[in-house]
PyMOL Python script that loads the backbone (N, CA, C, O; Angstrom):
from pymol import cmd

cmd.read_pdbstr("""\
ATOM      1  N   MET A   1       7.716 -16.703  -1.211  1.00  0.00           N
ATOM      2  CA  MET A   1       6.372 -17.103  -1.557  1.00  0.00           C
ATOM      3  C   MET A   1       5.504 -15.854  -1.753  1.00  0.00           C
ATOM      4  O   MET A   1       5.534 -14.931  -0.940  1.00  0.00           O
ATOM      5  N   LYS A   2       4.750 -15.842  -2.819  1.00  0.00           N
ATOM      6  CA  LYS A   2       3.921 -14.695  -3.167  1.00  0.00           C
ATOM      7  C   LYS A   2       2.700 -14.616  -2.256  1.00  0.00           C
ATOM      8  O   LYS A   2       2.081 -15.631  -1.935  1.00  0.00           O
ATOM      9  N   LYS A   3       2.359 -13.380  -1.840  1.00  0.00           N
ATOM     10  CA  LYS A   3       1.199 -13.130  -0.990  1.00  0.00           C
ATOM     11  C   LYS A   3       0.377 -11.984  -1.553  1.00  0.00           C
ATOM     12  O   LYS A   3       0.874 -11.163  -2.323  1.00  0.00           O
ATOM     13  N   HIS A   4      -0.892 -11.942  -1.155  1.00  0.00           N
ATOM     14  CA  HIS A   4      -1.803 -10.858  -1.521  1.00  0.00           C
ATOM     15  C   HIS A   4      -2.339 -10.278  -0.219  1.00  0.00           C
ATOM     16  O   HIS A   4      -2.938 -10.990   0.586  1.00  0.00           O
ATOM     17  N   LEU A   5      -2.120  -8.985  -0.018  1.00  0.00           N
ATOM     18  CA  LEU A   5      -2.549  -8.322   1.205  1.00  0.00           C
ATOM     19  C   LEU A   5      -3.557  -7.221   0.913  1.00  0.00           C
ATOM     20  O   LEU A   5      -3.431  -6.488  -0.068  1.00  0.00           O
ATOM     21  N   LEU A   6      -4.561  -7.117   1.782  1.00  0.00           N
ATOM     22  CA  LEU A   6      -5.523  -6.021   1.777  1.00  0.00           C
ATOM     23  C   LEU A   6      -5.103  -5.103   2.919  1.00  0.00           C
ATOM     24  O   LEU A   6      -5.044  -5.533   4.071  1.00  0.00           O
ATOM     25  N   ILE A   7      -4.815  -3.854   2.609  1.00  0.00           N
ATOM     26  CA  ILE A   7      -4.206  -2.949   3.587  1.00  0.00           C
ATOM     27  C   ILE A   7      -5.022  -1.661   3.667  1.00  0.00           C
ATOM     28  O   ILE A   7      -5.360  -1.062   2.646  1.00  0.00           O
ATOM     29  N   THR A   8      -5.331  -1.249   4.882  1.00  0.00           N
ATOM     30  CA  THR A   8      -5.967   0.045   5.111  1.00  0.00           C
ATOM     31  C   THR A   8      -5.031   0.870   5.980  1.00  0.00           C
ATOM     32  O   THR A   8      -4.600   0.429   7.046  1.00  0.00           O
ATOM     33  N   VAL A   9      -4.721   2.076   5.509  1.00  0.00           N
ATOM     34  CA  VAL A   9      -3.832   2.982   6.231  1.00  0.00           C
ATOM     35  C   VAL A   9      -4.654   4.177   6.687  1.00  0.00           C
ATOM     36  O   VAL A   9      -5.330   4.817   5.882  1.00  0.00           O
ATOM     37  N   THR A  10      -4.594   4.478   7.994  1.00  0.00           N
ATOM     38  CA  THR A  10      -5.347   5.610   8.531  1.00  0.00           C
ATOM     39  C   THR A  10      -4.399   6.651   9.097  1.00  0.00           C
ATOM     40  O   THR A  10      -3.223   6.384   9.344  1.00  0.00           O
ATOM     41  N   GLY A  11      -4.939   7.840   9.296  1.00  0.00           N
ATOM     42  CA  GLY A  11      -4.166   8.979   9.788  1.00  0.00           C
ATOM     43  C   GLY A  11      -4.314  10.123   8.806  1.00  0.00           C
ATOM     44  O   GLY A  11      -5.312  10.216   8.092  1.00  0.00           O
ATOM     45  N   ARG A  12      -3.311  10.997   8.772  1.00  0.00           N
ATOM     46  CA  ARG A  12      -3.310  12.068   7.764  1.00  0.00           C
ATOM     47  C   ARG A  12      -2.620  11.505   6.528  1.00  0.00           C
ATOM     48  O   ARG A  12      -1.414  11.668   6.342  1.00  0.00           O
ATOM     49  N   VAL A  13      -3.412  10.835   5.682  1.00  0.00           N
ATOM     50  CA  VAL A  13      -2.846  10.117   4.541  1.00  0.00           C
ATOM     51  C   VAL A  13      -3.468  10.524   3.203  1.00  0.00           C
ATOM     52  O   VAL A  13      -3.114   9.976   2.159  1.00  0.00           O
ATOM     53  N   GLN A  14      -4.388  11.479   3.235  1.00  0.00           N
ATOM     54  CA  GLN A  14      -4.934  11.998   1.980  1.00  0.00           C
ATOM     55  C   GLN A  14      -4.481  13.448   1.822  1.00  0.00           C
ATOM     56  O   GLN A  14      -4.261  14.158   2.803  1.00  0.00           O
ATOM     57  N   ASN A  15      -4.347  13.869   0.561  1.00  0.00           N
ATOM     58  CA  ASN A  15      -3.878  15.217   0.216  1.00  0.00           C
ATOM     59  C   ASN A  15      -2.447  15.487   0.666  1.00  0.00           C
ATOM     60  O   ASN A  15      -2.072  16.633   0.916  1.00  0.00           O
ATOM     61  N   VAL A  16      -1.650  14.421   0.768  1.00  0.00           N
ATOM     62  CA  VAL A  16      -0.235  14.564   1.130  1.00  0.00           C
ATOM     63  C   VAL A  16       0.657  13.780   0.169  1.00  0.00           C
ATOM     64  O   VAL A  16       1.839  13.580   0.448  1.00  0.00           O
ATOM     65  N   GLY A  17       0.102  13.333  -0.965  1.00  0.00           N
ATOM     66  CA  GLY A  17       0.884  12.582  -1.949  1.00  0.00           C
ATOM     67  C   GLY A  17       1.059  11.110  -1.605  1.00  0.00           C
ATOM     68  O   GLY A  17       1.912  10.434  -2.180  1.00  0.00           O
ATOM     69  N   PHE A  18       0.255  10.610  -0.669  1.00  0.00           N
ATOM     70  CA  PHE A  18       0.430   9.232  -0.205  1.00  0.00           C
ATOM     71  C   PHE A  18       0.265   8.226  -1.335  1.00  0.00           C
ATOM     72  O   PHE A  18       1.068   7.300  -1.453  1.00  0.00           O
ATOM     73  N   ARG A  19      -0.759   8.387  -2.169  1.00  0.00           N
ATOM     74  CA  ARG A  19      -0.970   7.429  -3.270  1.00  0.00           C
ATOM     75  C   ARG A  19       0.180   7.463  -4.265  1.00  0.00           C
ATOM     76  O   ARG A  19       0.634   6.416  -4.725  1.00  0.00           O
ATOM     77  N   TYR A  20       0.650   8.655  -4.598  1.00  0.00           N
ATOM     78  CA  TYR A  20       1.754   8.793  -5.547  1.00  0.00           C
ATOM     79  C   TYR A  20       3.004   8.072  -5.033  1.00  0.00           C
ATOM     80  O   TYR A  20       3.624   7.299  -5.764  1.00  0.00           O
ATOM     81  N   TYR A  21       3.371   8.327  -3.773  1.00  0.00           N
ATOM     82  CA  TYR A  21       4.573   7.701  -3.220  1.00  0.00           C
ATOM     83  C   TYR A  21       4.386   6.212  -2.974  1.00  0.00           C
ATOM     84  O   TYR A  21       5.345   5.445  -3.056  1.00  0.00           O
ATOM     85  N   THR A  22       3.150   5.792  -2.670  1.00  0.00           N
ATOM     86  CA  THR A  22       2.874   4.362  -2.540  1.00  0.00           C
ATOM     87  C   THR A  22       3.101   3.678  -3.881  1.00  0.00           C
ATOM     88  O   THR A  22       3.692   2.600  -3.933  1.00  0.00           O
ATOM     89  N   HIS A  23       2.642   4.288  -4.954  1.00  0.00           N
ATOM     90  CA  HIS A  23       2.847   3.763  -6.302  1.00  0.00           C
ATOM     91  C   HIS A  23       4.339   3.655  -6.601  1.00  0.00           C
ATOM     92  O   HIS A  23       4.809   2.631  -7.097  1.00  0.00           O
ATOM     93  N   LYS A  24       5.068   4.705  -6.301  1.00  0.00           N
ATOM     94  CA  LYS A  24       6.514   4.734  -6.549  1.00  0.00           C
ATOM     95  C   LYS A  24       7.228   3.616  -5.770  1.00  0.00           C
ATOM     96  O   LYS A  24       8.077   2.919  -6.326  1.00  0.00           O
ATOM     97  N   LYS A  25       6.883   3.446  -4.484  1.00  0.00           N
ATOM     98  CA  LYS A  25       7.513   2.414  -3.659  1.00  0.00           C
ATOM     99  C   LYS A  25       7.109   1.017  -4.123  1.00  0.00           C
ATOM    100  O   LYS A  25       7.929   0.100  -4.090  1.00  0.00           O
ATOM    101  N   ALA A  26       5.864   0.842  -4.553  1.00  0.00           N
ATOM    102  CA  ALA A  26       5.423  -0.468  -5.051  1.00  0.00           C
ATOM    103  C   ALA A  26       6.262  -0.875  -6.264  1.00  0.00           C
ATOM    104  O   ALA A  26       6.684  -2.027  -6.370  1.00  0.00           O
ATOM    105  N   LEU A  27       6.498   0.054  -7.164  1.00  0.00           N
ATOM    106  CA  LEU A  27       7.332  -0.244  -8.330  1.00  0.00           C
ATOM    107  C   LEU A  27       8.759  -0.559  -7.899  1.00  0.00           C
ATOM    108  O   LEU A  27       9.388  -1.471  -8.435  1.00  0.00           O
ATOM    109  N   GLU A  28       9.265   0.193  -6.938  1.00  0.00           N
ATOM    110  CA  GLU A  28      10.629  -0.014  -6.442  1.00  0.00           C
ATOM    111  C   GLU A  28      10.807  -1.400  -5.819  1.00  0.00           C
ATOM    112  O   GLU A  28      11.859  -2.023  -5.963  1.00  0.00           O
ATOM    113  N   TYR A  29       9.759  -1.879  -5.118  1.00  0.00           N
ATOM    114  CA  TYR A  29       9.839  -3.168  -4.426  1.00  0.00           C
ATOM    115  C   TYR A  29       9.172  -4.318  -5.190  1.00  0.00           C
ATOM    116  O   TYR A  29       8.952  -5.388  -4.624  1.00  0.00           O
ATOM    117  N   SER A  30       8.851  -4.104  -6.466  1.00  0.00           N
ATOM    118  CA  SER A  30       8.237  -5.135  -7.321  1.00  0.00           C
ATOM    119  C   SER A  30       6.933  -5.673  -6.732  1.00  0.00           C
ATOM    120  O   SER A  30       6.695  -6.881  -6.708  1.00  0.00           O
ATOM    121  N   VAL A  31       6.100  -4.754  -6.261  1.00  0.00           N
ATOM    122  CA  VAL A  31       4.787  -5.099  -5.718  1.00  0.00           C
ATOM    123  C   VAL A  31       3.736  -4.693  -6.742  1.00  0.00           C
ATOM    124  O   VAL A  31       3.808  -3.602  -7.307  1.00  0.00           O
ATOM    125  N   SER A  32       2.763  -5.560  -6.982  1.00  0.00           N
ATOM    126  CA  SER A  32       1.671  -5.234  -7.910  1.00  0.00           C
ATOM    127  C   SER A  32       0.390  -5.027  -7.114  1.00  0.00           C
ATOM    128  O   SER A  32       0.308  -5.395  -5.942  1.00  0.00           O
ATOM    129  N   GLY A  33      -0.617  -4.430  -7.768  1.00  0.00           N
ATOM    130  CA  GLY A  33      -1.904  -4.179  -7.118  1.00  0.00           C
ATOM    131  C   GLY A  33      -2.383  -2.778  -7.395  1.00  0.00           C
ATOM    132  O   GLY A  33      -2.225  -2.266  -8.503  1.00  0.00           O
ATOM    133  N   TYR A  34      -2.978  -2.144  -6.375  1.00  0.00           N
ATOM    134  CA  TYR A  34      -3.463  -0.772  -6.561  1.00  0.00           C
ATOM    135  C   TYR A  34      -3.597  -0.057  -5.221  1.00  0.00           C
ATOM    136  O   TYR A  34      -3.588  -0.683  -4.160  1.00  0.00           O
ATOM    137  N   VAL A  35      -3.723   1.270  -5.293  1.00  0.00           N
ATOM    138  CA  VAL A  35      -3.936   2.128  -4.131  1.00  0.00           C
ATOM    139  C   VAL A  35      -5.056   3.098  -4.463  1.00  0.00           C
ATOM    140  O   VAL A  35      -5.152   3.577  -5.593  1.00  0.00           O
ATOM    141  N   MET A  36      -5.914   3.392  -3.471  1.00  0.00           N
ATOM    142  CA  MET A  36      -7.007   4.340  -3.689  1.00  0.00           C
ATOM    143  C   MET A  36      -7.390   5.017  -2.380  1.00  0.00           C
ATOM    144  O   MET A  36      -7.228   4.448  -1.301  1.00  0.00           O
ATOM    145  N   ASN A  37      -7.900   6.239  -2.492  1.00  0.00           N
ATOM    146  CA  ASN A  37      -8.440   6.944  -1.338  1.00  0.00           C
ATOM    147  C   ASN A  37      -9.837   6.419  -1.049  1.00  0.00           C
ATOM    148  O   ASN A  37     -10.563   6.019  -1.959  1.00  0.00           O
ATOM    149  N   ARG A  38     -10.204   6.425   0.222  1.00  0.00           N
ATOM    150  CA  ARG A  38     -11.560   6.061   0.640  1.00  0.00           C
ATOM    151  C   ARG A  38     -12.260   7.298   1.182  1.00  0.00           C
ATOM    152  O   ARG A  38     -11.607   8.219   1.673  1.00  0.00           O
ATOM    153  N   PRO A  39     -13.593   7.322   1.092  1.00  0.00           N
ATOM    154  CA  PRO A  39     -14.340   8.487   1.580  1.00  0.00           C
ATOM    155  C   PRO A  39     -14.121   8.798   3.068  1.00  0.00           C
ATOM    156  O   PRO A  39     -14.293   9.945   3.481  1.00  0.00           O
ATOM    157  N   ASP A  40     -13.747   7.806   3.873  1.00  0.00           N
ATOM    158  CA  ASP A  40     -13.545   8.027   5.308  1.00  0.00           C
ATOM    159  C   ASP A  40     -12.191   8.651   5.638  1.00  0.00           C
ATOM    160  O   ASP A  40     -11.871   8.839   6.812  1.00  0.00           O
ATOM    161  N   GLY A  41     -11.389   8.975   4.615  1.00  0.00           N
ATOM    162  CA  GLY A  41     -10.089   9.612   4.826  1.00  0.00           C
ATOM    163  C   GLY A  41      -8.922   8.644   4.876  1.00  0.00           C
ATOM    164  O   GLY A  41      -7.771   9.068   4.976  1.00  0.00           O
ATOM    165  N   SER A  42      -9.203   7.347   4.806  1.00  0.00           N
ATOM    166  CA  SER A  42      -8.133   6.350   4.805  1.00  0.00           C
ATOM    167  C   SER A  42      -7.662   6.075   3.383  1.00  0.00           C
ATOM    168  O   SER A  42      -8.265   6.540   2.416  1.00  0.00           O
ATOM    169  N   VAL A  43      -6.586   5.321   3.269  1.00  0.00           N
ATOM    170  CA  VAL A  43      -6.077   4.866   1.983  1.00  0.00           C
ATOM    171  C   VAL A  43      -6.149   3.346   1.979  1.00  0.00           C
ATOM    172  O   VAL A  43      -5.726   2.694   2.933  1.00  0.00           O
ATOM    173  N   TYR A  44      -6.688   2.787   0.899  1.00  0.00           N
ATOM    174  CA  TYR A  44      -6.833   1.334   0.754  1.00  0.00           C
ATOM    175  C   TYR A  44      -5.860   0.847  -0.300  1.00  0.00           C
ATOM    176  O   TYR A  44      -5.720   1.448  -1.364  1.00  0.00           O
ATOM    177  N   ILE A  45      -5.182  -0.265   0.016  1.00  0.00           N
ATOM    178  CA  ILE A  45      -4.174  -0.817  -0.889  1.00  0.00           C
ATOM    179  C   ILE A  45      -4.383  -2.316  -1.011  1.00  0.00           C
ATOM    180  O   ILE A  45      -4.581  -3.006  -0.010  1.00  0.00           O
ATOM    181  N   GLU A  46      -4.340  -2.812  -2.221  1.00  0.00           N
ATOM    182  CA  GLU A  46      -4.225  -4.249  -2.440  1.00  0.00           C
ATOM    183  C   GLU A  46      -2.834  -4.449  -3.015  1.00  0.00           C
ATOM    184  O   GLU A  46      -2.488  -3.882  -4.051  1.00  0.00           O
ATOM    185  N   ALA A  47      -2.045  -5.259  -2.334  1.00  0.00           N
ATOM    186  CA  ALA A  47      -0.647  -5.430  -2.708  1.00  0.00           C
ATOM    187  C   ALA A  47      -0.312  -6.910  -2.820  1.00  0.00           C
ATOM    188  O   ALA A  47      -0.703  -7.724  -1.984  1.00  0.00           O
ATOM    189  N   GLU A  48       0.422  -7.232  -3.875  1.00  0.00           N
ATOM    190  CA  GLU A  48       0.798  -8.615  -4.122  1.00  0.00           C
ATOM    191  C   GLU A  48       2.279  -8.665  -4.486  1.00  0.00           C
ATOM    192  O   GLU A  48       2.761  -7.875  -5.298  1.00  0.00           O
ATOM    193  N   GLY A  49       2.989  -9.607  -3.871  1.00  0.00           N
ATOM    194  CA  GLY A  49       4.402  -9.743  -4.177  1.00  0.00           C
ATOM    195  C   GLY A  49       5.045 -10.809  -3.311  1.00  0.00           C
ATOM    196  O   GLY A  49       4.381 -11.475  -2.518  1.00  0.00           O
ATOM    197  N   ASP A  50       6.349 -10.956  -3.478  1.00  0.00           N
ATOM    198  CA  ASP A  50       7.102 -11.906  -2.674  1.00  0.00           C
ATOM    199  C   ASP A  50       7.198 -11.402  -1.233  1.00  0.00           C
ATOM    200  O   ASP A  50       7.209 -10.197  -0.983  1.00  0.00           O
ATOM    201  N   GLY A  51       7.267 -12.345  -0.294  1.00  0.00           N
ATOM    202  CA  GLY A  51       7.293 -12.021   1.125  1.00  0.00           C
ATOM    203  C   GLY A  51       8.265 -10.931   1.532  1.00  0.00           C
ATOM    204  O   GLY A  51       7.843  -9.961   2.162  1.00  0.00           O
ATOM    205  N   PRO A  52       9.561 -11.041   1.201  1.00  0.00           N
ATOM    206  CA  PRO A  52      10.521 -10.004   1.619  1.00  0.00           C
ATOM    207  C   PRO A  52      10.206  -8.630   1.018  1.00  0.00           C
ATOM    208  O   PRO A  52      10.343  -7.611   1.696  1.00  0.00           O
ATOM    209  N   ASN A  53       9.785  -8.597  -0.247  1.00  0.00           N
ATOM    210  CA  ASN A  53       9.442  -7.318  -0.883  1.00  0.00           C
ATOM    211  C   ASN A  53       8.214  -6.697  -0.227  1.00  0.00           C
ATOM    212  O   ASN A  53       8.176  -5.490   0.015  1.00  0.00           O
ATOM    213  N   LEU A  54       7.207  -7.528   0.061  1.00  0.00           N
ATOM    214  CA  LEU A  54       6.003  -7.023   0.726  1.00  0.00           C
ATOM    215  C   LEU A  54       6.343  -6.495   2.121  1.00  0.00           C
ATOM    216  O   LEU A  54       5.807  -5.470   2.542  1.00  0.00           O
ATOM    217  N   GLN A  55       7.212  -7.174   2.822  1.00  0.00           N
ATOM    218  CA  GLN A  55       7.596  -6.739   4.170  1.00  0.00           C
ATOM    219  C   GLN A  55       8.251  -5.362   4.122  1.00  0.00           C
ATOM    220  O   GLN A  55       7.945  -4.501   4.947  1.00  0.00           O
ATOM    221  N   THR A  56       9.142  -5.151   3.172  1.00  0.00           N
ATOM    222  CA  THR A  56       9.793  -3.854   3.015  1.00  0.00           C
ATOM    223  C   THR A  56       8.772  -2.784   2.643  1.00  0.00           C
ATOM    224  O   THR A  56       8.828  -1.663   3.150  1.00  0.00           O
ATOM    225  N   PHE A  57       7.844  -3.128   1.760  1.00  0.00           N
ATOM    226  CA  PHE A  57       6.765  -2.221   1.360  1.00  0.00           C
ATOM    227  C   PHE A  57       5.919  -1.852   2.579  1.00  0.00           C
ATOM    228  O   PHE A  57       5.592  -0.679   2.761  1.00  0.00           O
ATOM    229  N   LEU A  58       5.561  -2.820   3.411  1.00  0.00           N
ATOM    230  CA  LEU A  58       4.765  -2.566   4.619  1.00  0.00           C
ATOM    231  C   LEU A  58       5.512  -1.664   5.601  1.00  0.00           C
ATOM    232  O   LEU A  58       4.910  -0.792   6.226  1.00  0.00           O
ATOM    233  N   GLU A  59       6.805  -1.871   5.733  1.00  0.00           N
ATOM    234  CA  GLU A  59       7.599  -1.016   6.619  1.00  0.00           C
ATOM    235  C   GLU A  59       7.527   0.433   6.155  1.00  0.00           C
ATOM    236  O   GLU A  59       7.426   1.348   6.972  1.00  0.00           O
ATOM    237  N   TRP A  60       7.581   0.641   4.833  1.00  0.00           N
ATOM    238  CA  TRP A  60       7.471   2.006   4.322  1.00  0.00           C
ATOM    239  C   TRP A  60       6.064   2.555   4.579  1.00  0.00           C
ATOM    240  O   TRP A  60       5.920   3.713   4.970  1.00  0.00           O
ATOM    241  N   LEU A  61       5.015   1.733   4.363  1.00  0.00           N
ATOM    242  CA  LEU A  61       3.645   2.192   4.572  1.00  0.00           C
ATOM    243  C   LEU A  61       3.409   2.644   6.010  1.00  0.00           C
ATOM    244  O   LEU A  61       2.619   3.558   6.247  1.00  0.00           O
ATOM    245  N   ARG A  62       4.069   2.029   6.953  1.00  0.00           N
ATOM    246  CA  ARG A  62       3.889   2.398   8.366  1.00  0.00           C
ATOM    247  C   ARG A  62       4.411   3.807   8.651  1.00  0.00           C
ATOM    248  O   ARG A  62       4.059   4.411   9.664  1.00  0.00           O
ATOM    249  N   LYS A  63       5.250   4.328   7.754  1.00  0.00           N
ATOM    250  CA  LYS A  63       5.780   5.689   7.895  1.00  0.00           C
ATOM    251  C   LYS A  63       5.153   6.620   6.868  1.00  0.00           C
ATOM    252  O   LYS A  63       4.705   7.715   7.207  1.00  0.00           O
ATOM    253  N   GLY A  64       5.122   6.184   5.612  1.00  0.00           N
ATOM    254  CA  GLY A  64       4.610   7.019   4.531  1.00  0.00           C
ATOM    255  C   GLY A  64       5.560   8.151   4.208  1.00  0.00           C
ATOM    256  O   GLY A  64       6.663   8.214   4.752  1.00  0.00           O
ATOM    257  N   PRO A  65       5.139   9.058   3.316  1.00  0.00           N
ATOM    258  CA  PRO A  65       5.973  10.226   3.014  1.00  0.00           C
ATOM    259  C   PRO A  65       6.101  11.098   4.267  1.00  0.00           C
ATOM    260  O   PRO A  65       5.290  10.995   5.188  1.00  0.00           O
ATOM    261  N   SER A  66       7.104  11.937   4.294  1.00  0.00           N
ATOM    262  CA  SER A  66       7.425  12.694   5.507  1.00  0.00           C
ATOM    263  C   SER A  66       6.288  13.594   5.996  1.00  0.00           C
ATOM    264  O   SER A  66       6.185  13.824   7.201  1.00  0.00           O
ATOM    265  N   TRP A  67       5.445  14.101   5.127  1.00  0.00           N
ATOM    266  CA  TRP A  67       4.366  15.003   5.547  1.00  0.00           C
ATOM    267  C   TRP A  67       3.082  14.255   5.910  1.00  0.00           C
ATOM    268  O   TRP A  67       2.113  14.884   6.333  1.00  0.00           O
ATOM    269  N   ALA A  68       3.051  12.936   5.757  1.00  0.00           N
ATOM    270  CA  ALA A  68       1.910  12.127   6.193  1.00  0.00           C
ATOM    271  C   ALA A  68       2.075  11.774   7.667  1.00  0.00           C
ATOM    272  O   ALA A  68       3.185  11.806   8.198  1.00  0.00           O
ATOM    273  N   ARG A  69       0.977  11.442   8.320  1.00  0.00           N
ATOM    274  CA  ARG A  69       1.002  10.981   9.711  1.00  0.00           C
ATOM    275  C   ARG A  69       0.182   9.701   9.785  1.00  0.00           C
ATOM    276  O   ARG A  69      -1.039   9.744   9.935  1.00  0.00           O
ATOM    277  N   VAL A  70       0.857   8.567   9.679  1.00  0.00           N
ATOM    278  CA  VAL A  70       0.193   7.270   9.721  1.00  0.00           C
ATOM    279  C   VAL A  70      -0.091   6.911  11.179  1.00  0.00           C
ATOM    280  O   VAL A  70       0.810   6.917  12.018  1.00  0.00           O
ATOM    281  N   THR A  71      -1.361   6.598  11.468  1.00  0.00           N
ATOM    282  CA  THR A  71      -1.709   6.204  12.831  1.00  0.00           C
ATOM    283  C   THR A  71      -1.945   4.699  12.950  1.00  0.00           C
ATOM    284  O   THR A  71      -1.742   4.117  14.015  1.00  0.00           O
ATOM    285  N   GLU A  72      -2.373   4.074  11.854  1.00  0.00           N
ATOM    286  CA  GLU A  72      -2.631   2.633  11.907  1.00  0.00           C
ATOM    287  C   GLU A  72      -2.536   2.027  10.515  1.00  0.00           C
ATOM    288  O   GLU A  72      -2.907   2.654   9.523  1.00  0.00           O
ATOM    289  N   VAL A  73      -2.030   0.792  10.456  1.00  0.00           N
ATOM    290  CA  VAL A  73      -1.987   0.012   9.221  1.00  0.00           C
ATOM    291  C   VAL A  73      -2.634  -1.335   9.523  1.00  0.00           C
ATOM    292  O   VAL A  73      -2.094  -2.139  10.283  1.00  0.00           O
ATOM    293  N   MET A  74      -3.799  -1.571   8.919  1.00  0.00           N
ATOM    294  CA  MET A  74      -4.524  -2.831   9.118  1.00  0.00           C
ATOM    295  C   MET A  74      -4.290  -3.728   7.912  1.00  0.00           C
ATOM    296  O   MET A  74      -4.423  -3.288   6.770  1.00  0.00           O
ATOM    297  N   ILE A  75      -3.944  -4.982   8.163  1.00  0.00           N
ATOM    298  CA  ILE A  75      -3.549  -5.905   7.097  1.00  0.00           C
ATOM    299  C   ILE A  75      -4.347  -7.196   7.206  1.00  0.00           C
ATOM    300  O   ILE A  75      -4.484  -7.773   8.284  1.00  0.00           O
ATOM    301  N   THR A  76      -4.870  -7.638   6.063  1.00  0.00           N
ATOM    302  CA  THR A  76      -5.551  -8.926   5.961  1.00  0.00           C
ATOM    303  C   THR A  76      -4.983  -9.651   4.762  1.00  0.00           C
ATOM    304  O   THR A  76      -4.773  -9.043   3.713  1.00  0.00           O
ATOM    305  N   GLU A  77      -4.732 -10.937   4.899  1.00  0.00           N
ATOM    306  CA  GLU A  77      -4.249 -11.724   3.764  1.00  0.00           C
ATOM    307  C   GLU A  77      -5.440 -12.226   2.961  1.00  0.00           C
ATOM    308  O   GLU A  77      -6.487 -12.541   3.526  1.00  0.00           O
ATOM    309  N   ALA A  78      -5.280 -12.301   1.637  1.00  0.00           N
ATOM    310  CA  ALA A  78      -6.345 -12.722   0.733  1.00  0.00           C
ATOM    311  C   ALA A  78      -5.771 -13.658  -0.329  1.00  0.00           C
ATOM    312  O   ALA A  78      -4.553 -13.747  -0.480  1.00  0.00           O
ATOM    313  N   PRO A  79      -6.643 -14.359  -1.067  1.00  0.00           N
ATOM    314  CA  PRO A  79      -6.166 -15.212  -2.163  1.00  0.00           C
ATOM    315  C   PRO A  79      -5.486 -14.357  -3.241  1.00  0.00           C
ATOM    316  O   PRO A  79      -5.831 -13.191  -3.434  1.00  0.00           O
ATOM    317  N   LEU A  80      -4.534 -14.946  -3.926  1.00  0.00           N
ATOM    318  CA  LEU A  80      -3.814 -14.241  -4.990  1.00  0.00           C
ATOM    319  C   LEU A  80      -4.770 -13.768  -6.074  1.00  0.00           C
ATOM    320  O   LEU A  80      -5.706 -14.475  -6.445  1.00  0.00           O
ATOM    321  N   ALA A  81      -4.525 -12.567  -6.573  1.00  0.00           N
ATOM    322  CA  ALA A  81      -5.326 -11.991  -7.657  1.00  0.00           C
ATOM    323  C   ALA A  81      -4.532 -11.896  -8.949  1.00  0.00           C
ATOM    324  O   ALA A  81      -5.103 -11.642 -10.010  1.00  0.00           O
ATOM    325  N   GLU A  82      -3.202 -12.100  -8.871  1.00  0.00           N
ATOM    326  CA  GLU A  82      -2.328 -12.049 -10.048  1.00  0.00           C
ATOM    327  C   GLU A  82      -2.404 -10.708 -10.774  1.00  0.00           C
ATOM    328  O   GLU A  82      -2.609 -10.667 -11.987  1.00  0.00           O
ATOM    329  N   PHE A  83      -2.239  -9.615 -10.032  1.00  0.00           N
ATOM    330  CA  PHE A  83      -2.171  -8.288 -10.640  1.00  0.00           C
ATOM    331  C   PHE A  83      -0.960  -8.221 -11.562  1.00  0.00           C
ATOM    332  O   PHE A  83       0.075  -8.818 -11.268  1.00  0.00           O
ATOM    333  N   GLY A  84      -1.078  -7.511 -12.656  1.00  0.00           N
ATOM    334  CA  GLY A  84       0.032  -7.376 -13.589  1.00  0.00           C
ATOM    335  C   GLY A  84       0.924  -6.188 -13.290  1.00  0.00           C
ATOM    336  O   GLY A  84       2.099  -6.185 -13.657  1.00  0.00           O
ATOM    337  N   LEU A  85       0.374  -5.173 -12.624  1.00  0.00           N
ATOM    338  CA  LEU A  85       1.107  -3.949 -12.366  1.00  0.00           C
ATOM    339  C   LEU A  85       0.549  -3.303 -11.105  1.00  0.00           C
ATOM    340  O   LEU A  85      -0.343  -3.862 -10.467  1.00  0.00           O
ATOM    341  N   PHE A  86       1.060  -2.144 -10.743  1.00  0.00           N
ATOM    342  CA  PHE A  86       0.532  -1.392  -9.603  1.00  0.00           C
ATOM    343  C   PHE A  86      -0.013  -0.090 -10.131  1.00  0.00           C
ATOM    344  O   PHE A  86       0.664   0.612 -10.882  1.00  0.00           O
ATOM    345  N   GLU A  87      -1.240   0.244  -9.744  1.00  0.00           N
ATOM    346  CA  GLU A  87      -1.858   1.460 -10.279  1.00  0.00           C
ATOM    347  C   GLU A  87      -2.513   2.296  -9.177  1.00  0.00           C
ATOM    348  O   GLU A  87      -2.822   1.808  -8.090  1.00  0.00           O
ATOM    349  N   ILE A  88      -2.709   3.552  -9.500  1.00  0.00           N
ATOM    350  CA  ILE A  88      -3.434   4.470  -8.625  1.00  0.00           C
ATOM    351  C   ILE A  88      -4.856   4.526  -9.149  1.00  0.00           C
ATOM    352  O   ILE A  88      -5.083   4.745 -10.339  1.00  0.00           O
ATOM    353  N   ARG A  89      -5.801   4.328  -8.259  1.00  0.00           N
ATOM    354  CA  ARG A  89      -7.235   4.399  -8.660  1.00  0.00           C
ATOM    355  C   ARG A  89      -7.898   5.593  -8.007  1.00  0.00           C
ATOM    356  O   ARG A  89      -9.089   5.827  -8.213  1.00  0.00           O
TER     357      ARG A  89
END
""", "prot")
cmd.dss("prot")
cmd.show_as("cartoon", "prot")
cmd.util.cbc("prot")
cmd.orient("prot")
């Protein structure tokens, strides 16, 4: 079943390629939506996809690329937005 998640990732997640690798993993796991940096140093993601694919994507987000240090991943479910692709904003 398809879900839409609003995700905020905190820690050392900016200036470490987090958005680039998030984009790459989203494509790998057939997740649509977008990723963007926030002024507070966090990364915000809207992700939409099938349950198992989203779960795998979330597991990766909890770690991030090797040089990132994820301290928290906050997730809220939202109504479907029907994104066509995944983009970096």
